Phi, psi and omega in degrees: 000130177289138182305320184294344182270356180276099181231129178250133176301143181296134175260005187305318182280354185261352184232167178291159175303326180292318178292322180297318178298319177298316178301317180296317179295318182292317177299321176298319180298318176300313182293325177292324174301318177294318181298322179273002174064041173260356185284158179232076186052247180245015197259006170243186195197153174227135179234156179218140179281128180283132177301144177125177186286338182281146175276075181243152185220157176250141179210169186285150169291123185288112182129340174274140171291155186295329180285353179264348188287138178235168178301322183281339182277342181299143184260134176265130184226167175264185186292347178260004178086009178277136178292135178250007172211158185292141171203139178287354184252149174277180175251139178299116184294321177291326180300309185280343172301315179292310187293321181294326177299316181291311183297325181292326184269335187237091180284352173278351184267121176264339185212141177234127179245132179227132181229159174238042183295155183298316181290322178296315179294322180299315180290326180295340179271358180269135185302323182278350180066214182285130182262150178277071187234003181216161175297326177301318187291332187292337180275358185248320197300324179282354181234030188246129173245168180230140179233123182291149183289132178235020185093183178303133189283083183247346193244134185295338182290351175279340188303316179300327180285323173299314180298318179297316186287329175284317181055231179256021184275170179258341185235139177223126175263117178272106186306133178060021190222304182162203187238154177216137175227156177229158177199161177293331180232166175300316181299319181293315181293323180292316181292326174300319178293324176302314178298317181297312180298318180296317180298319179292320179297315178299318181299313180298320178292317182295327181291345177273000182250224184271202182295137182274146179254111180283151176267137184289155182298323179301325177290319178298319180295333181268359188298320183299317179292323178296323180296319178298315180294318184294328181261009181056033178075003182275342178055229187292333181289352174288329185247335187299315179301322178294323177297321178294323177294319177298318180297320179298324179287321190256334185210060186291163174109357181295331187266039181244000000 
């Protein structure tokens, strides 16, 4: 199928304004993952909880490249991964096994981002995991869990261990597999992944040089407060509008 022939009818008039905004943000997150080159063909995933009383979520159509995803192409599913609206595309079974485990256990989580980037997987394969050697890492280490590799995530009996290993944290390193972040919003989960990916990239590069200089625990313990001061309390909203402007310049069409 030619890429130019993939057209989805607009769902804007079929959903609430709140869901449409969520769809636009989630589609933007997919395209930003592609823009930052964290994608793995069609094999990773980002999910978002739909506002409202139903346990419904949005996830990517399995088979679309991330730069092709639009607000209208996203698939709405229930907590068991069943489609609750028509789509010609399936849902990645391994994708929603992971995401449903997180969404079921963490009702504070609005969005889950999972990547298989080369640097993220490389660090996930290291026995020591993420090292305290960069400014990026200090904002992660006190909120980081680890989950041992159990093969491709296809089986529901792994879910309790995923939930245990994430706990109340924002970052999870899936050993020999990749990275996962959560946030109350798409913007929060995406920026957390930016920090995670950057910390892993720095680590892989630094390990190719000389002796590493570790950062002390008192600095790591103060990182959360420093982040608030550095962003003037604006957090993710300091950067998300700018990311959308960059996306509009380089990869427009996500909000259709």
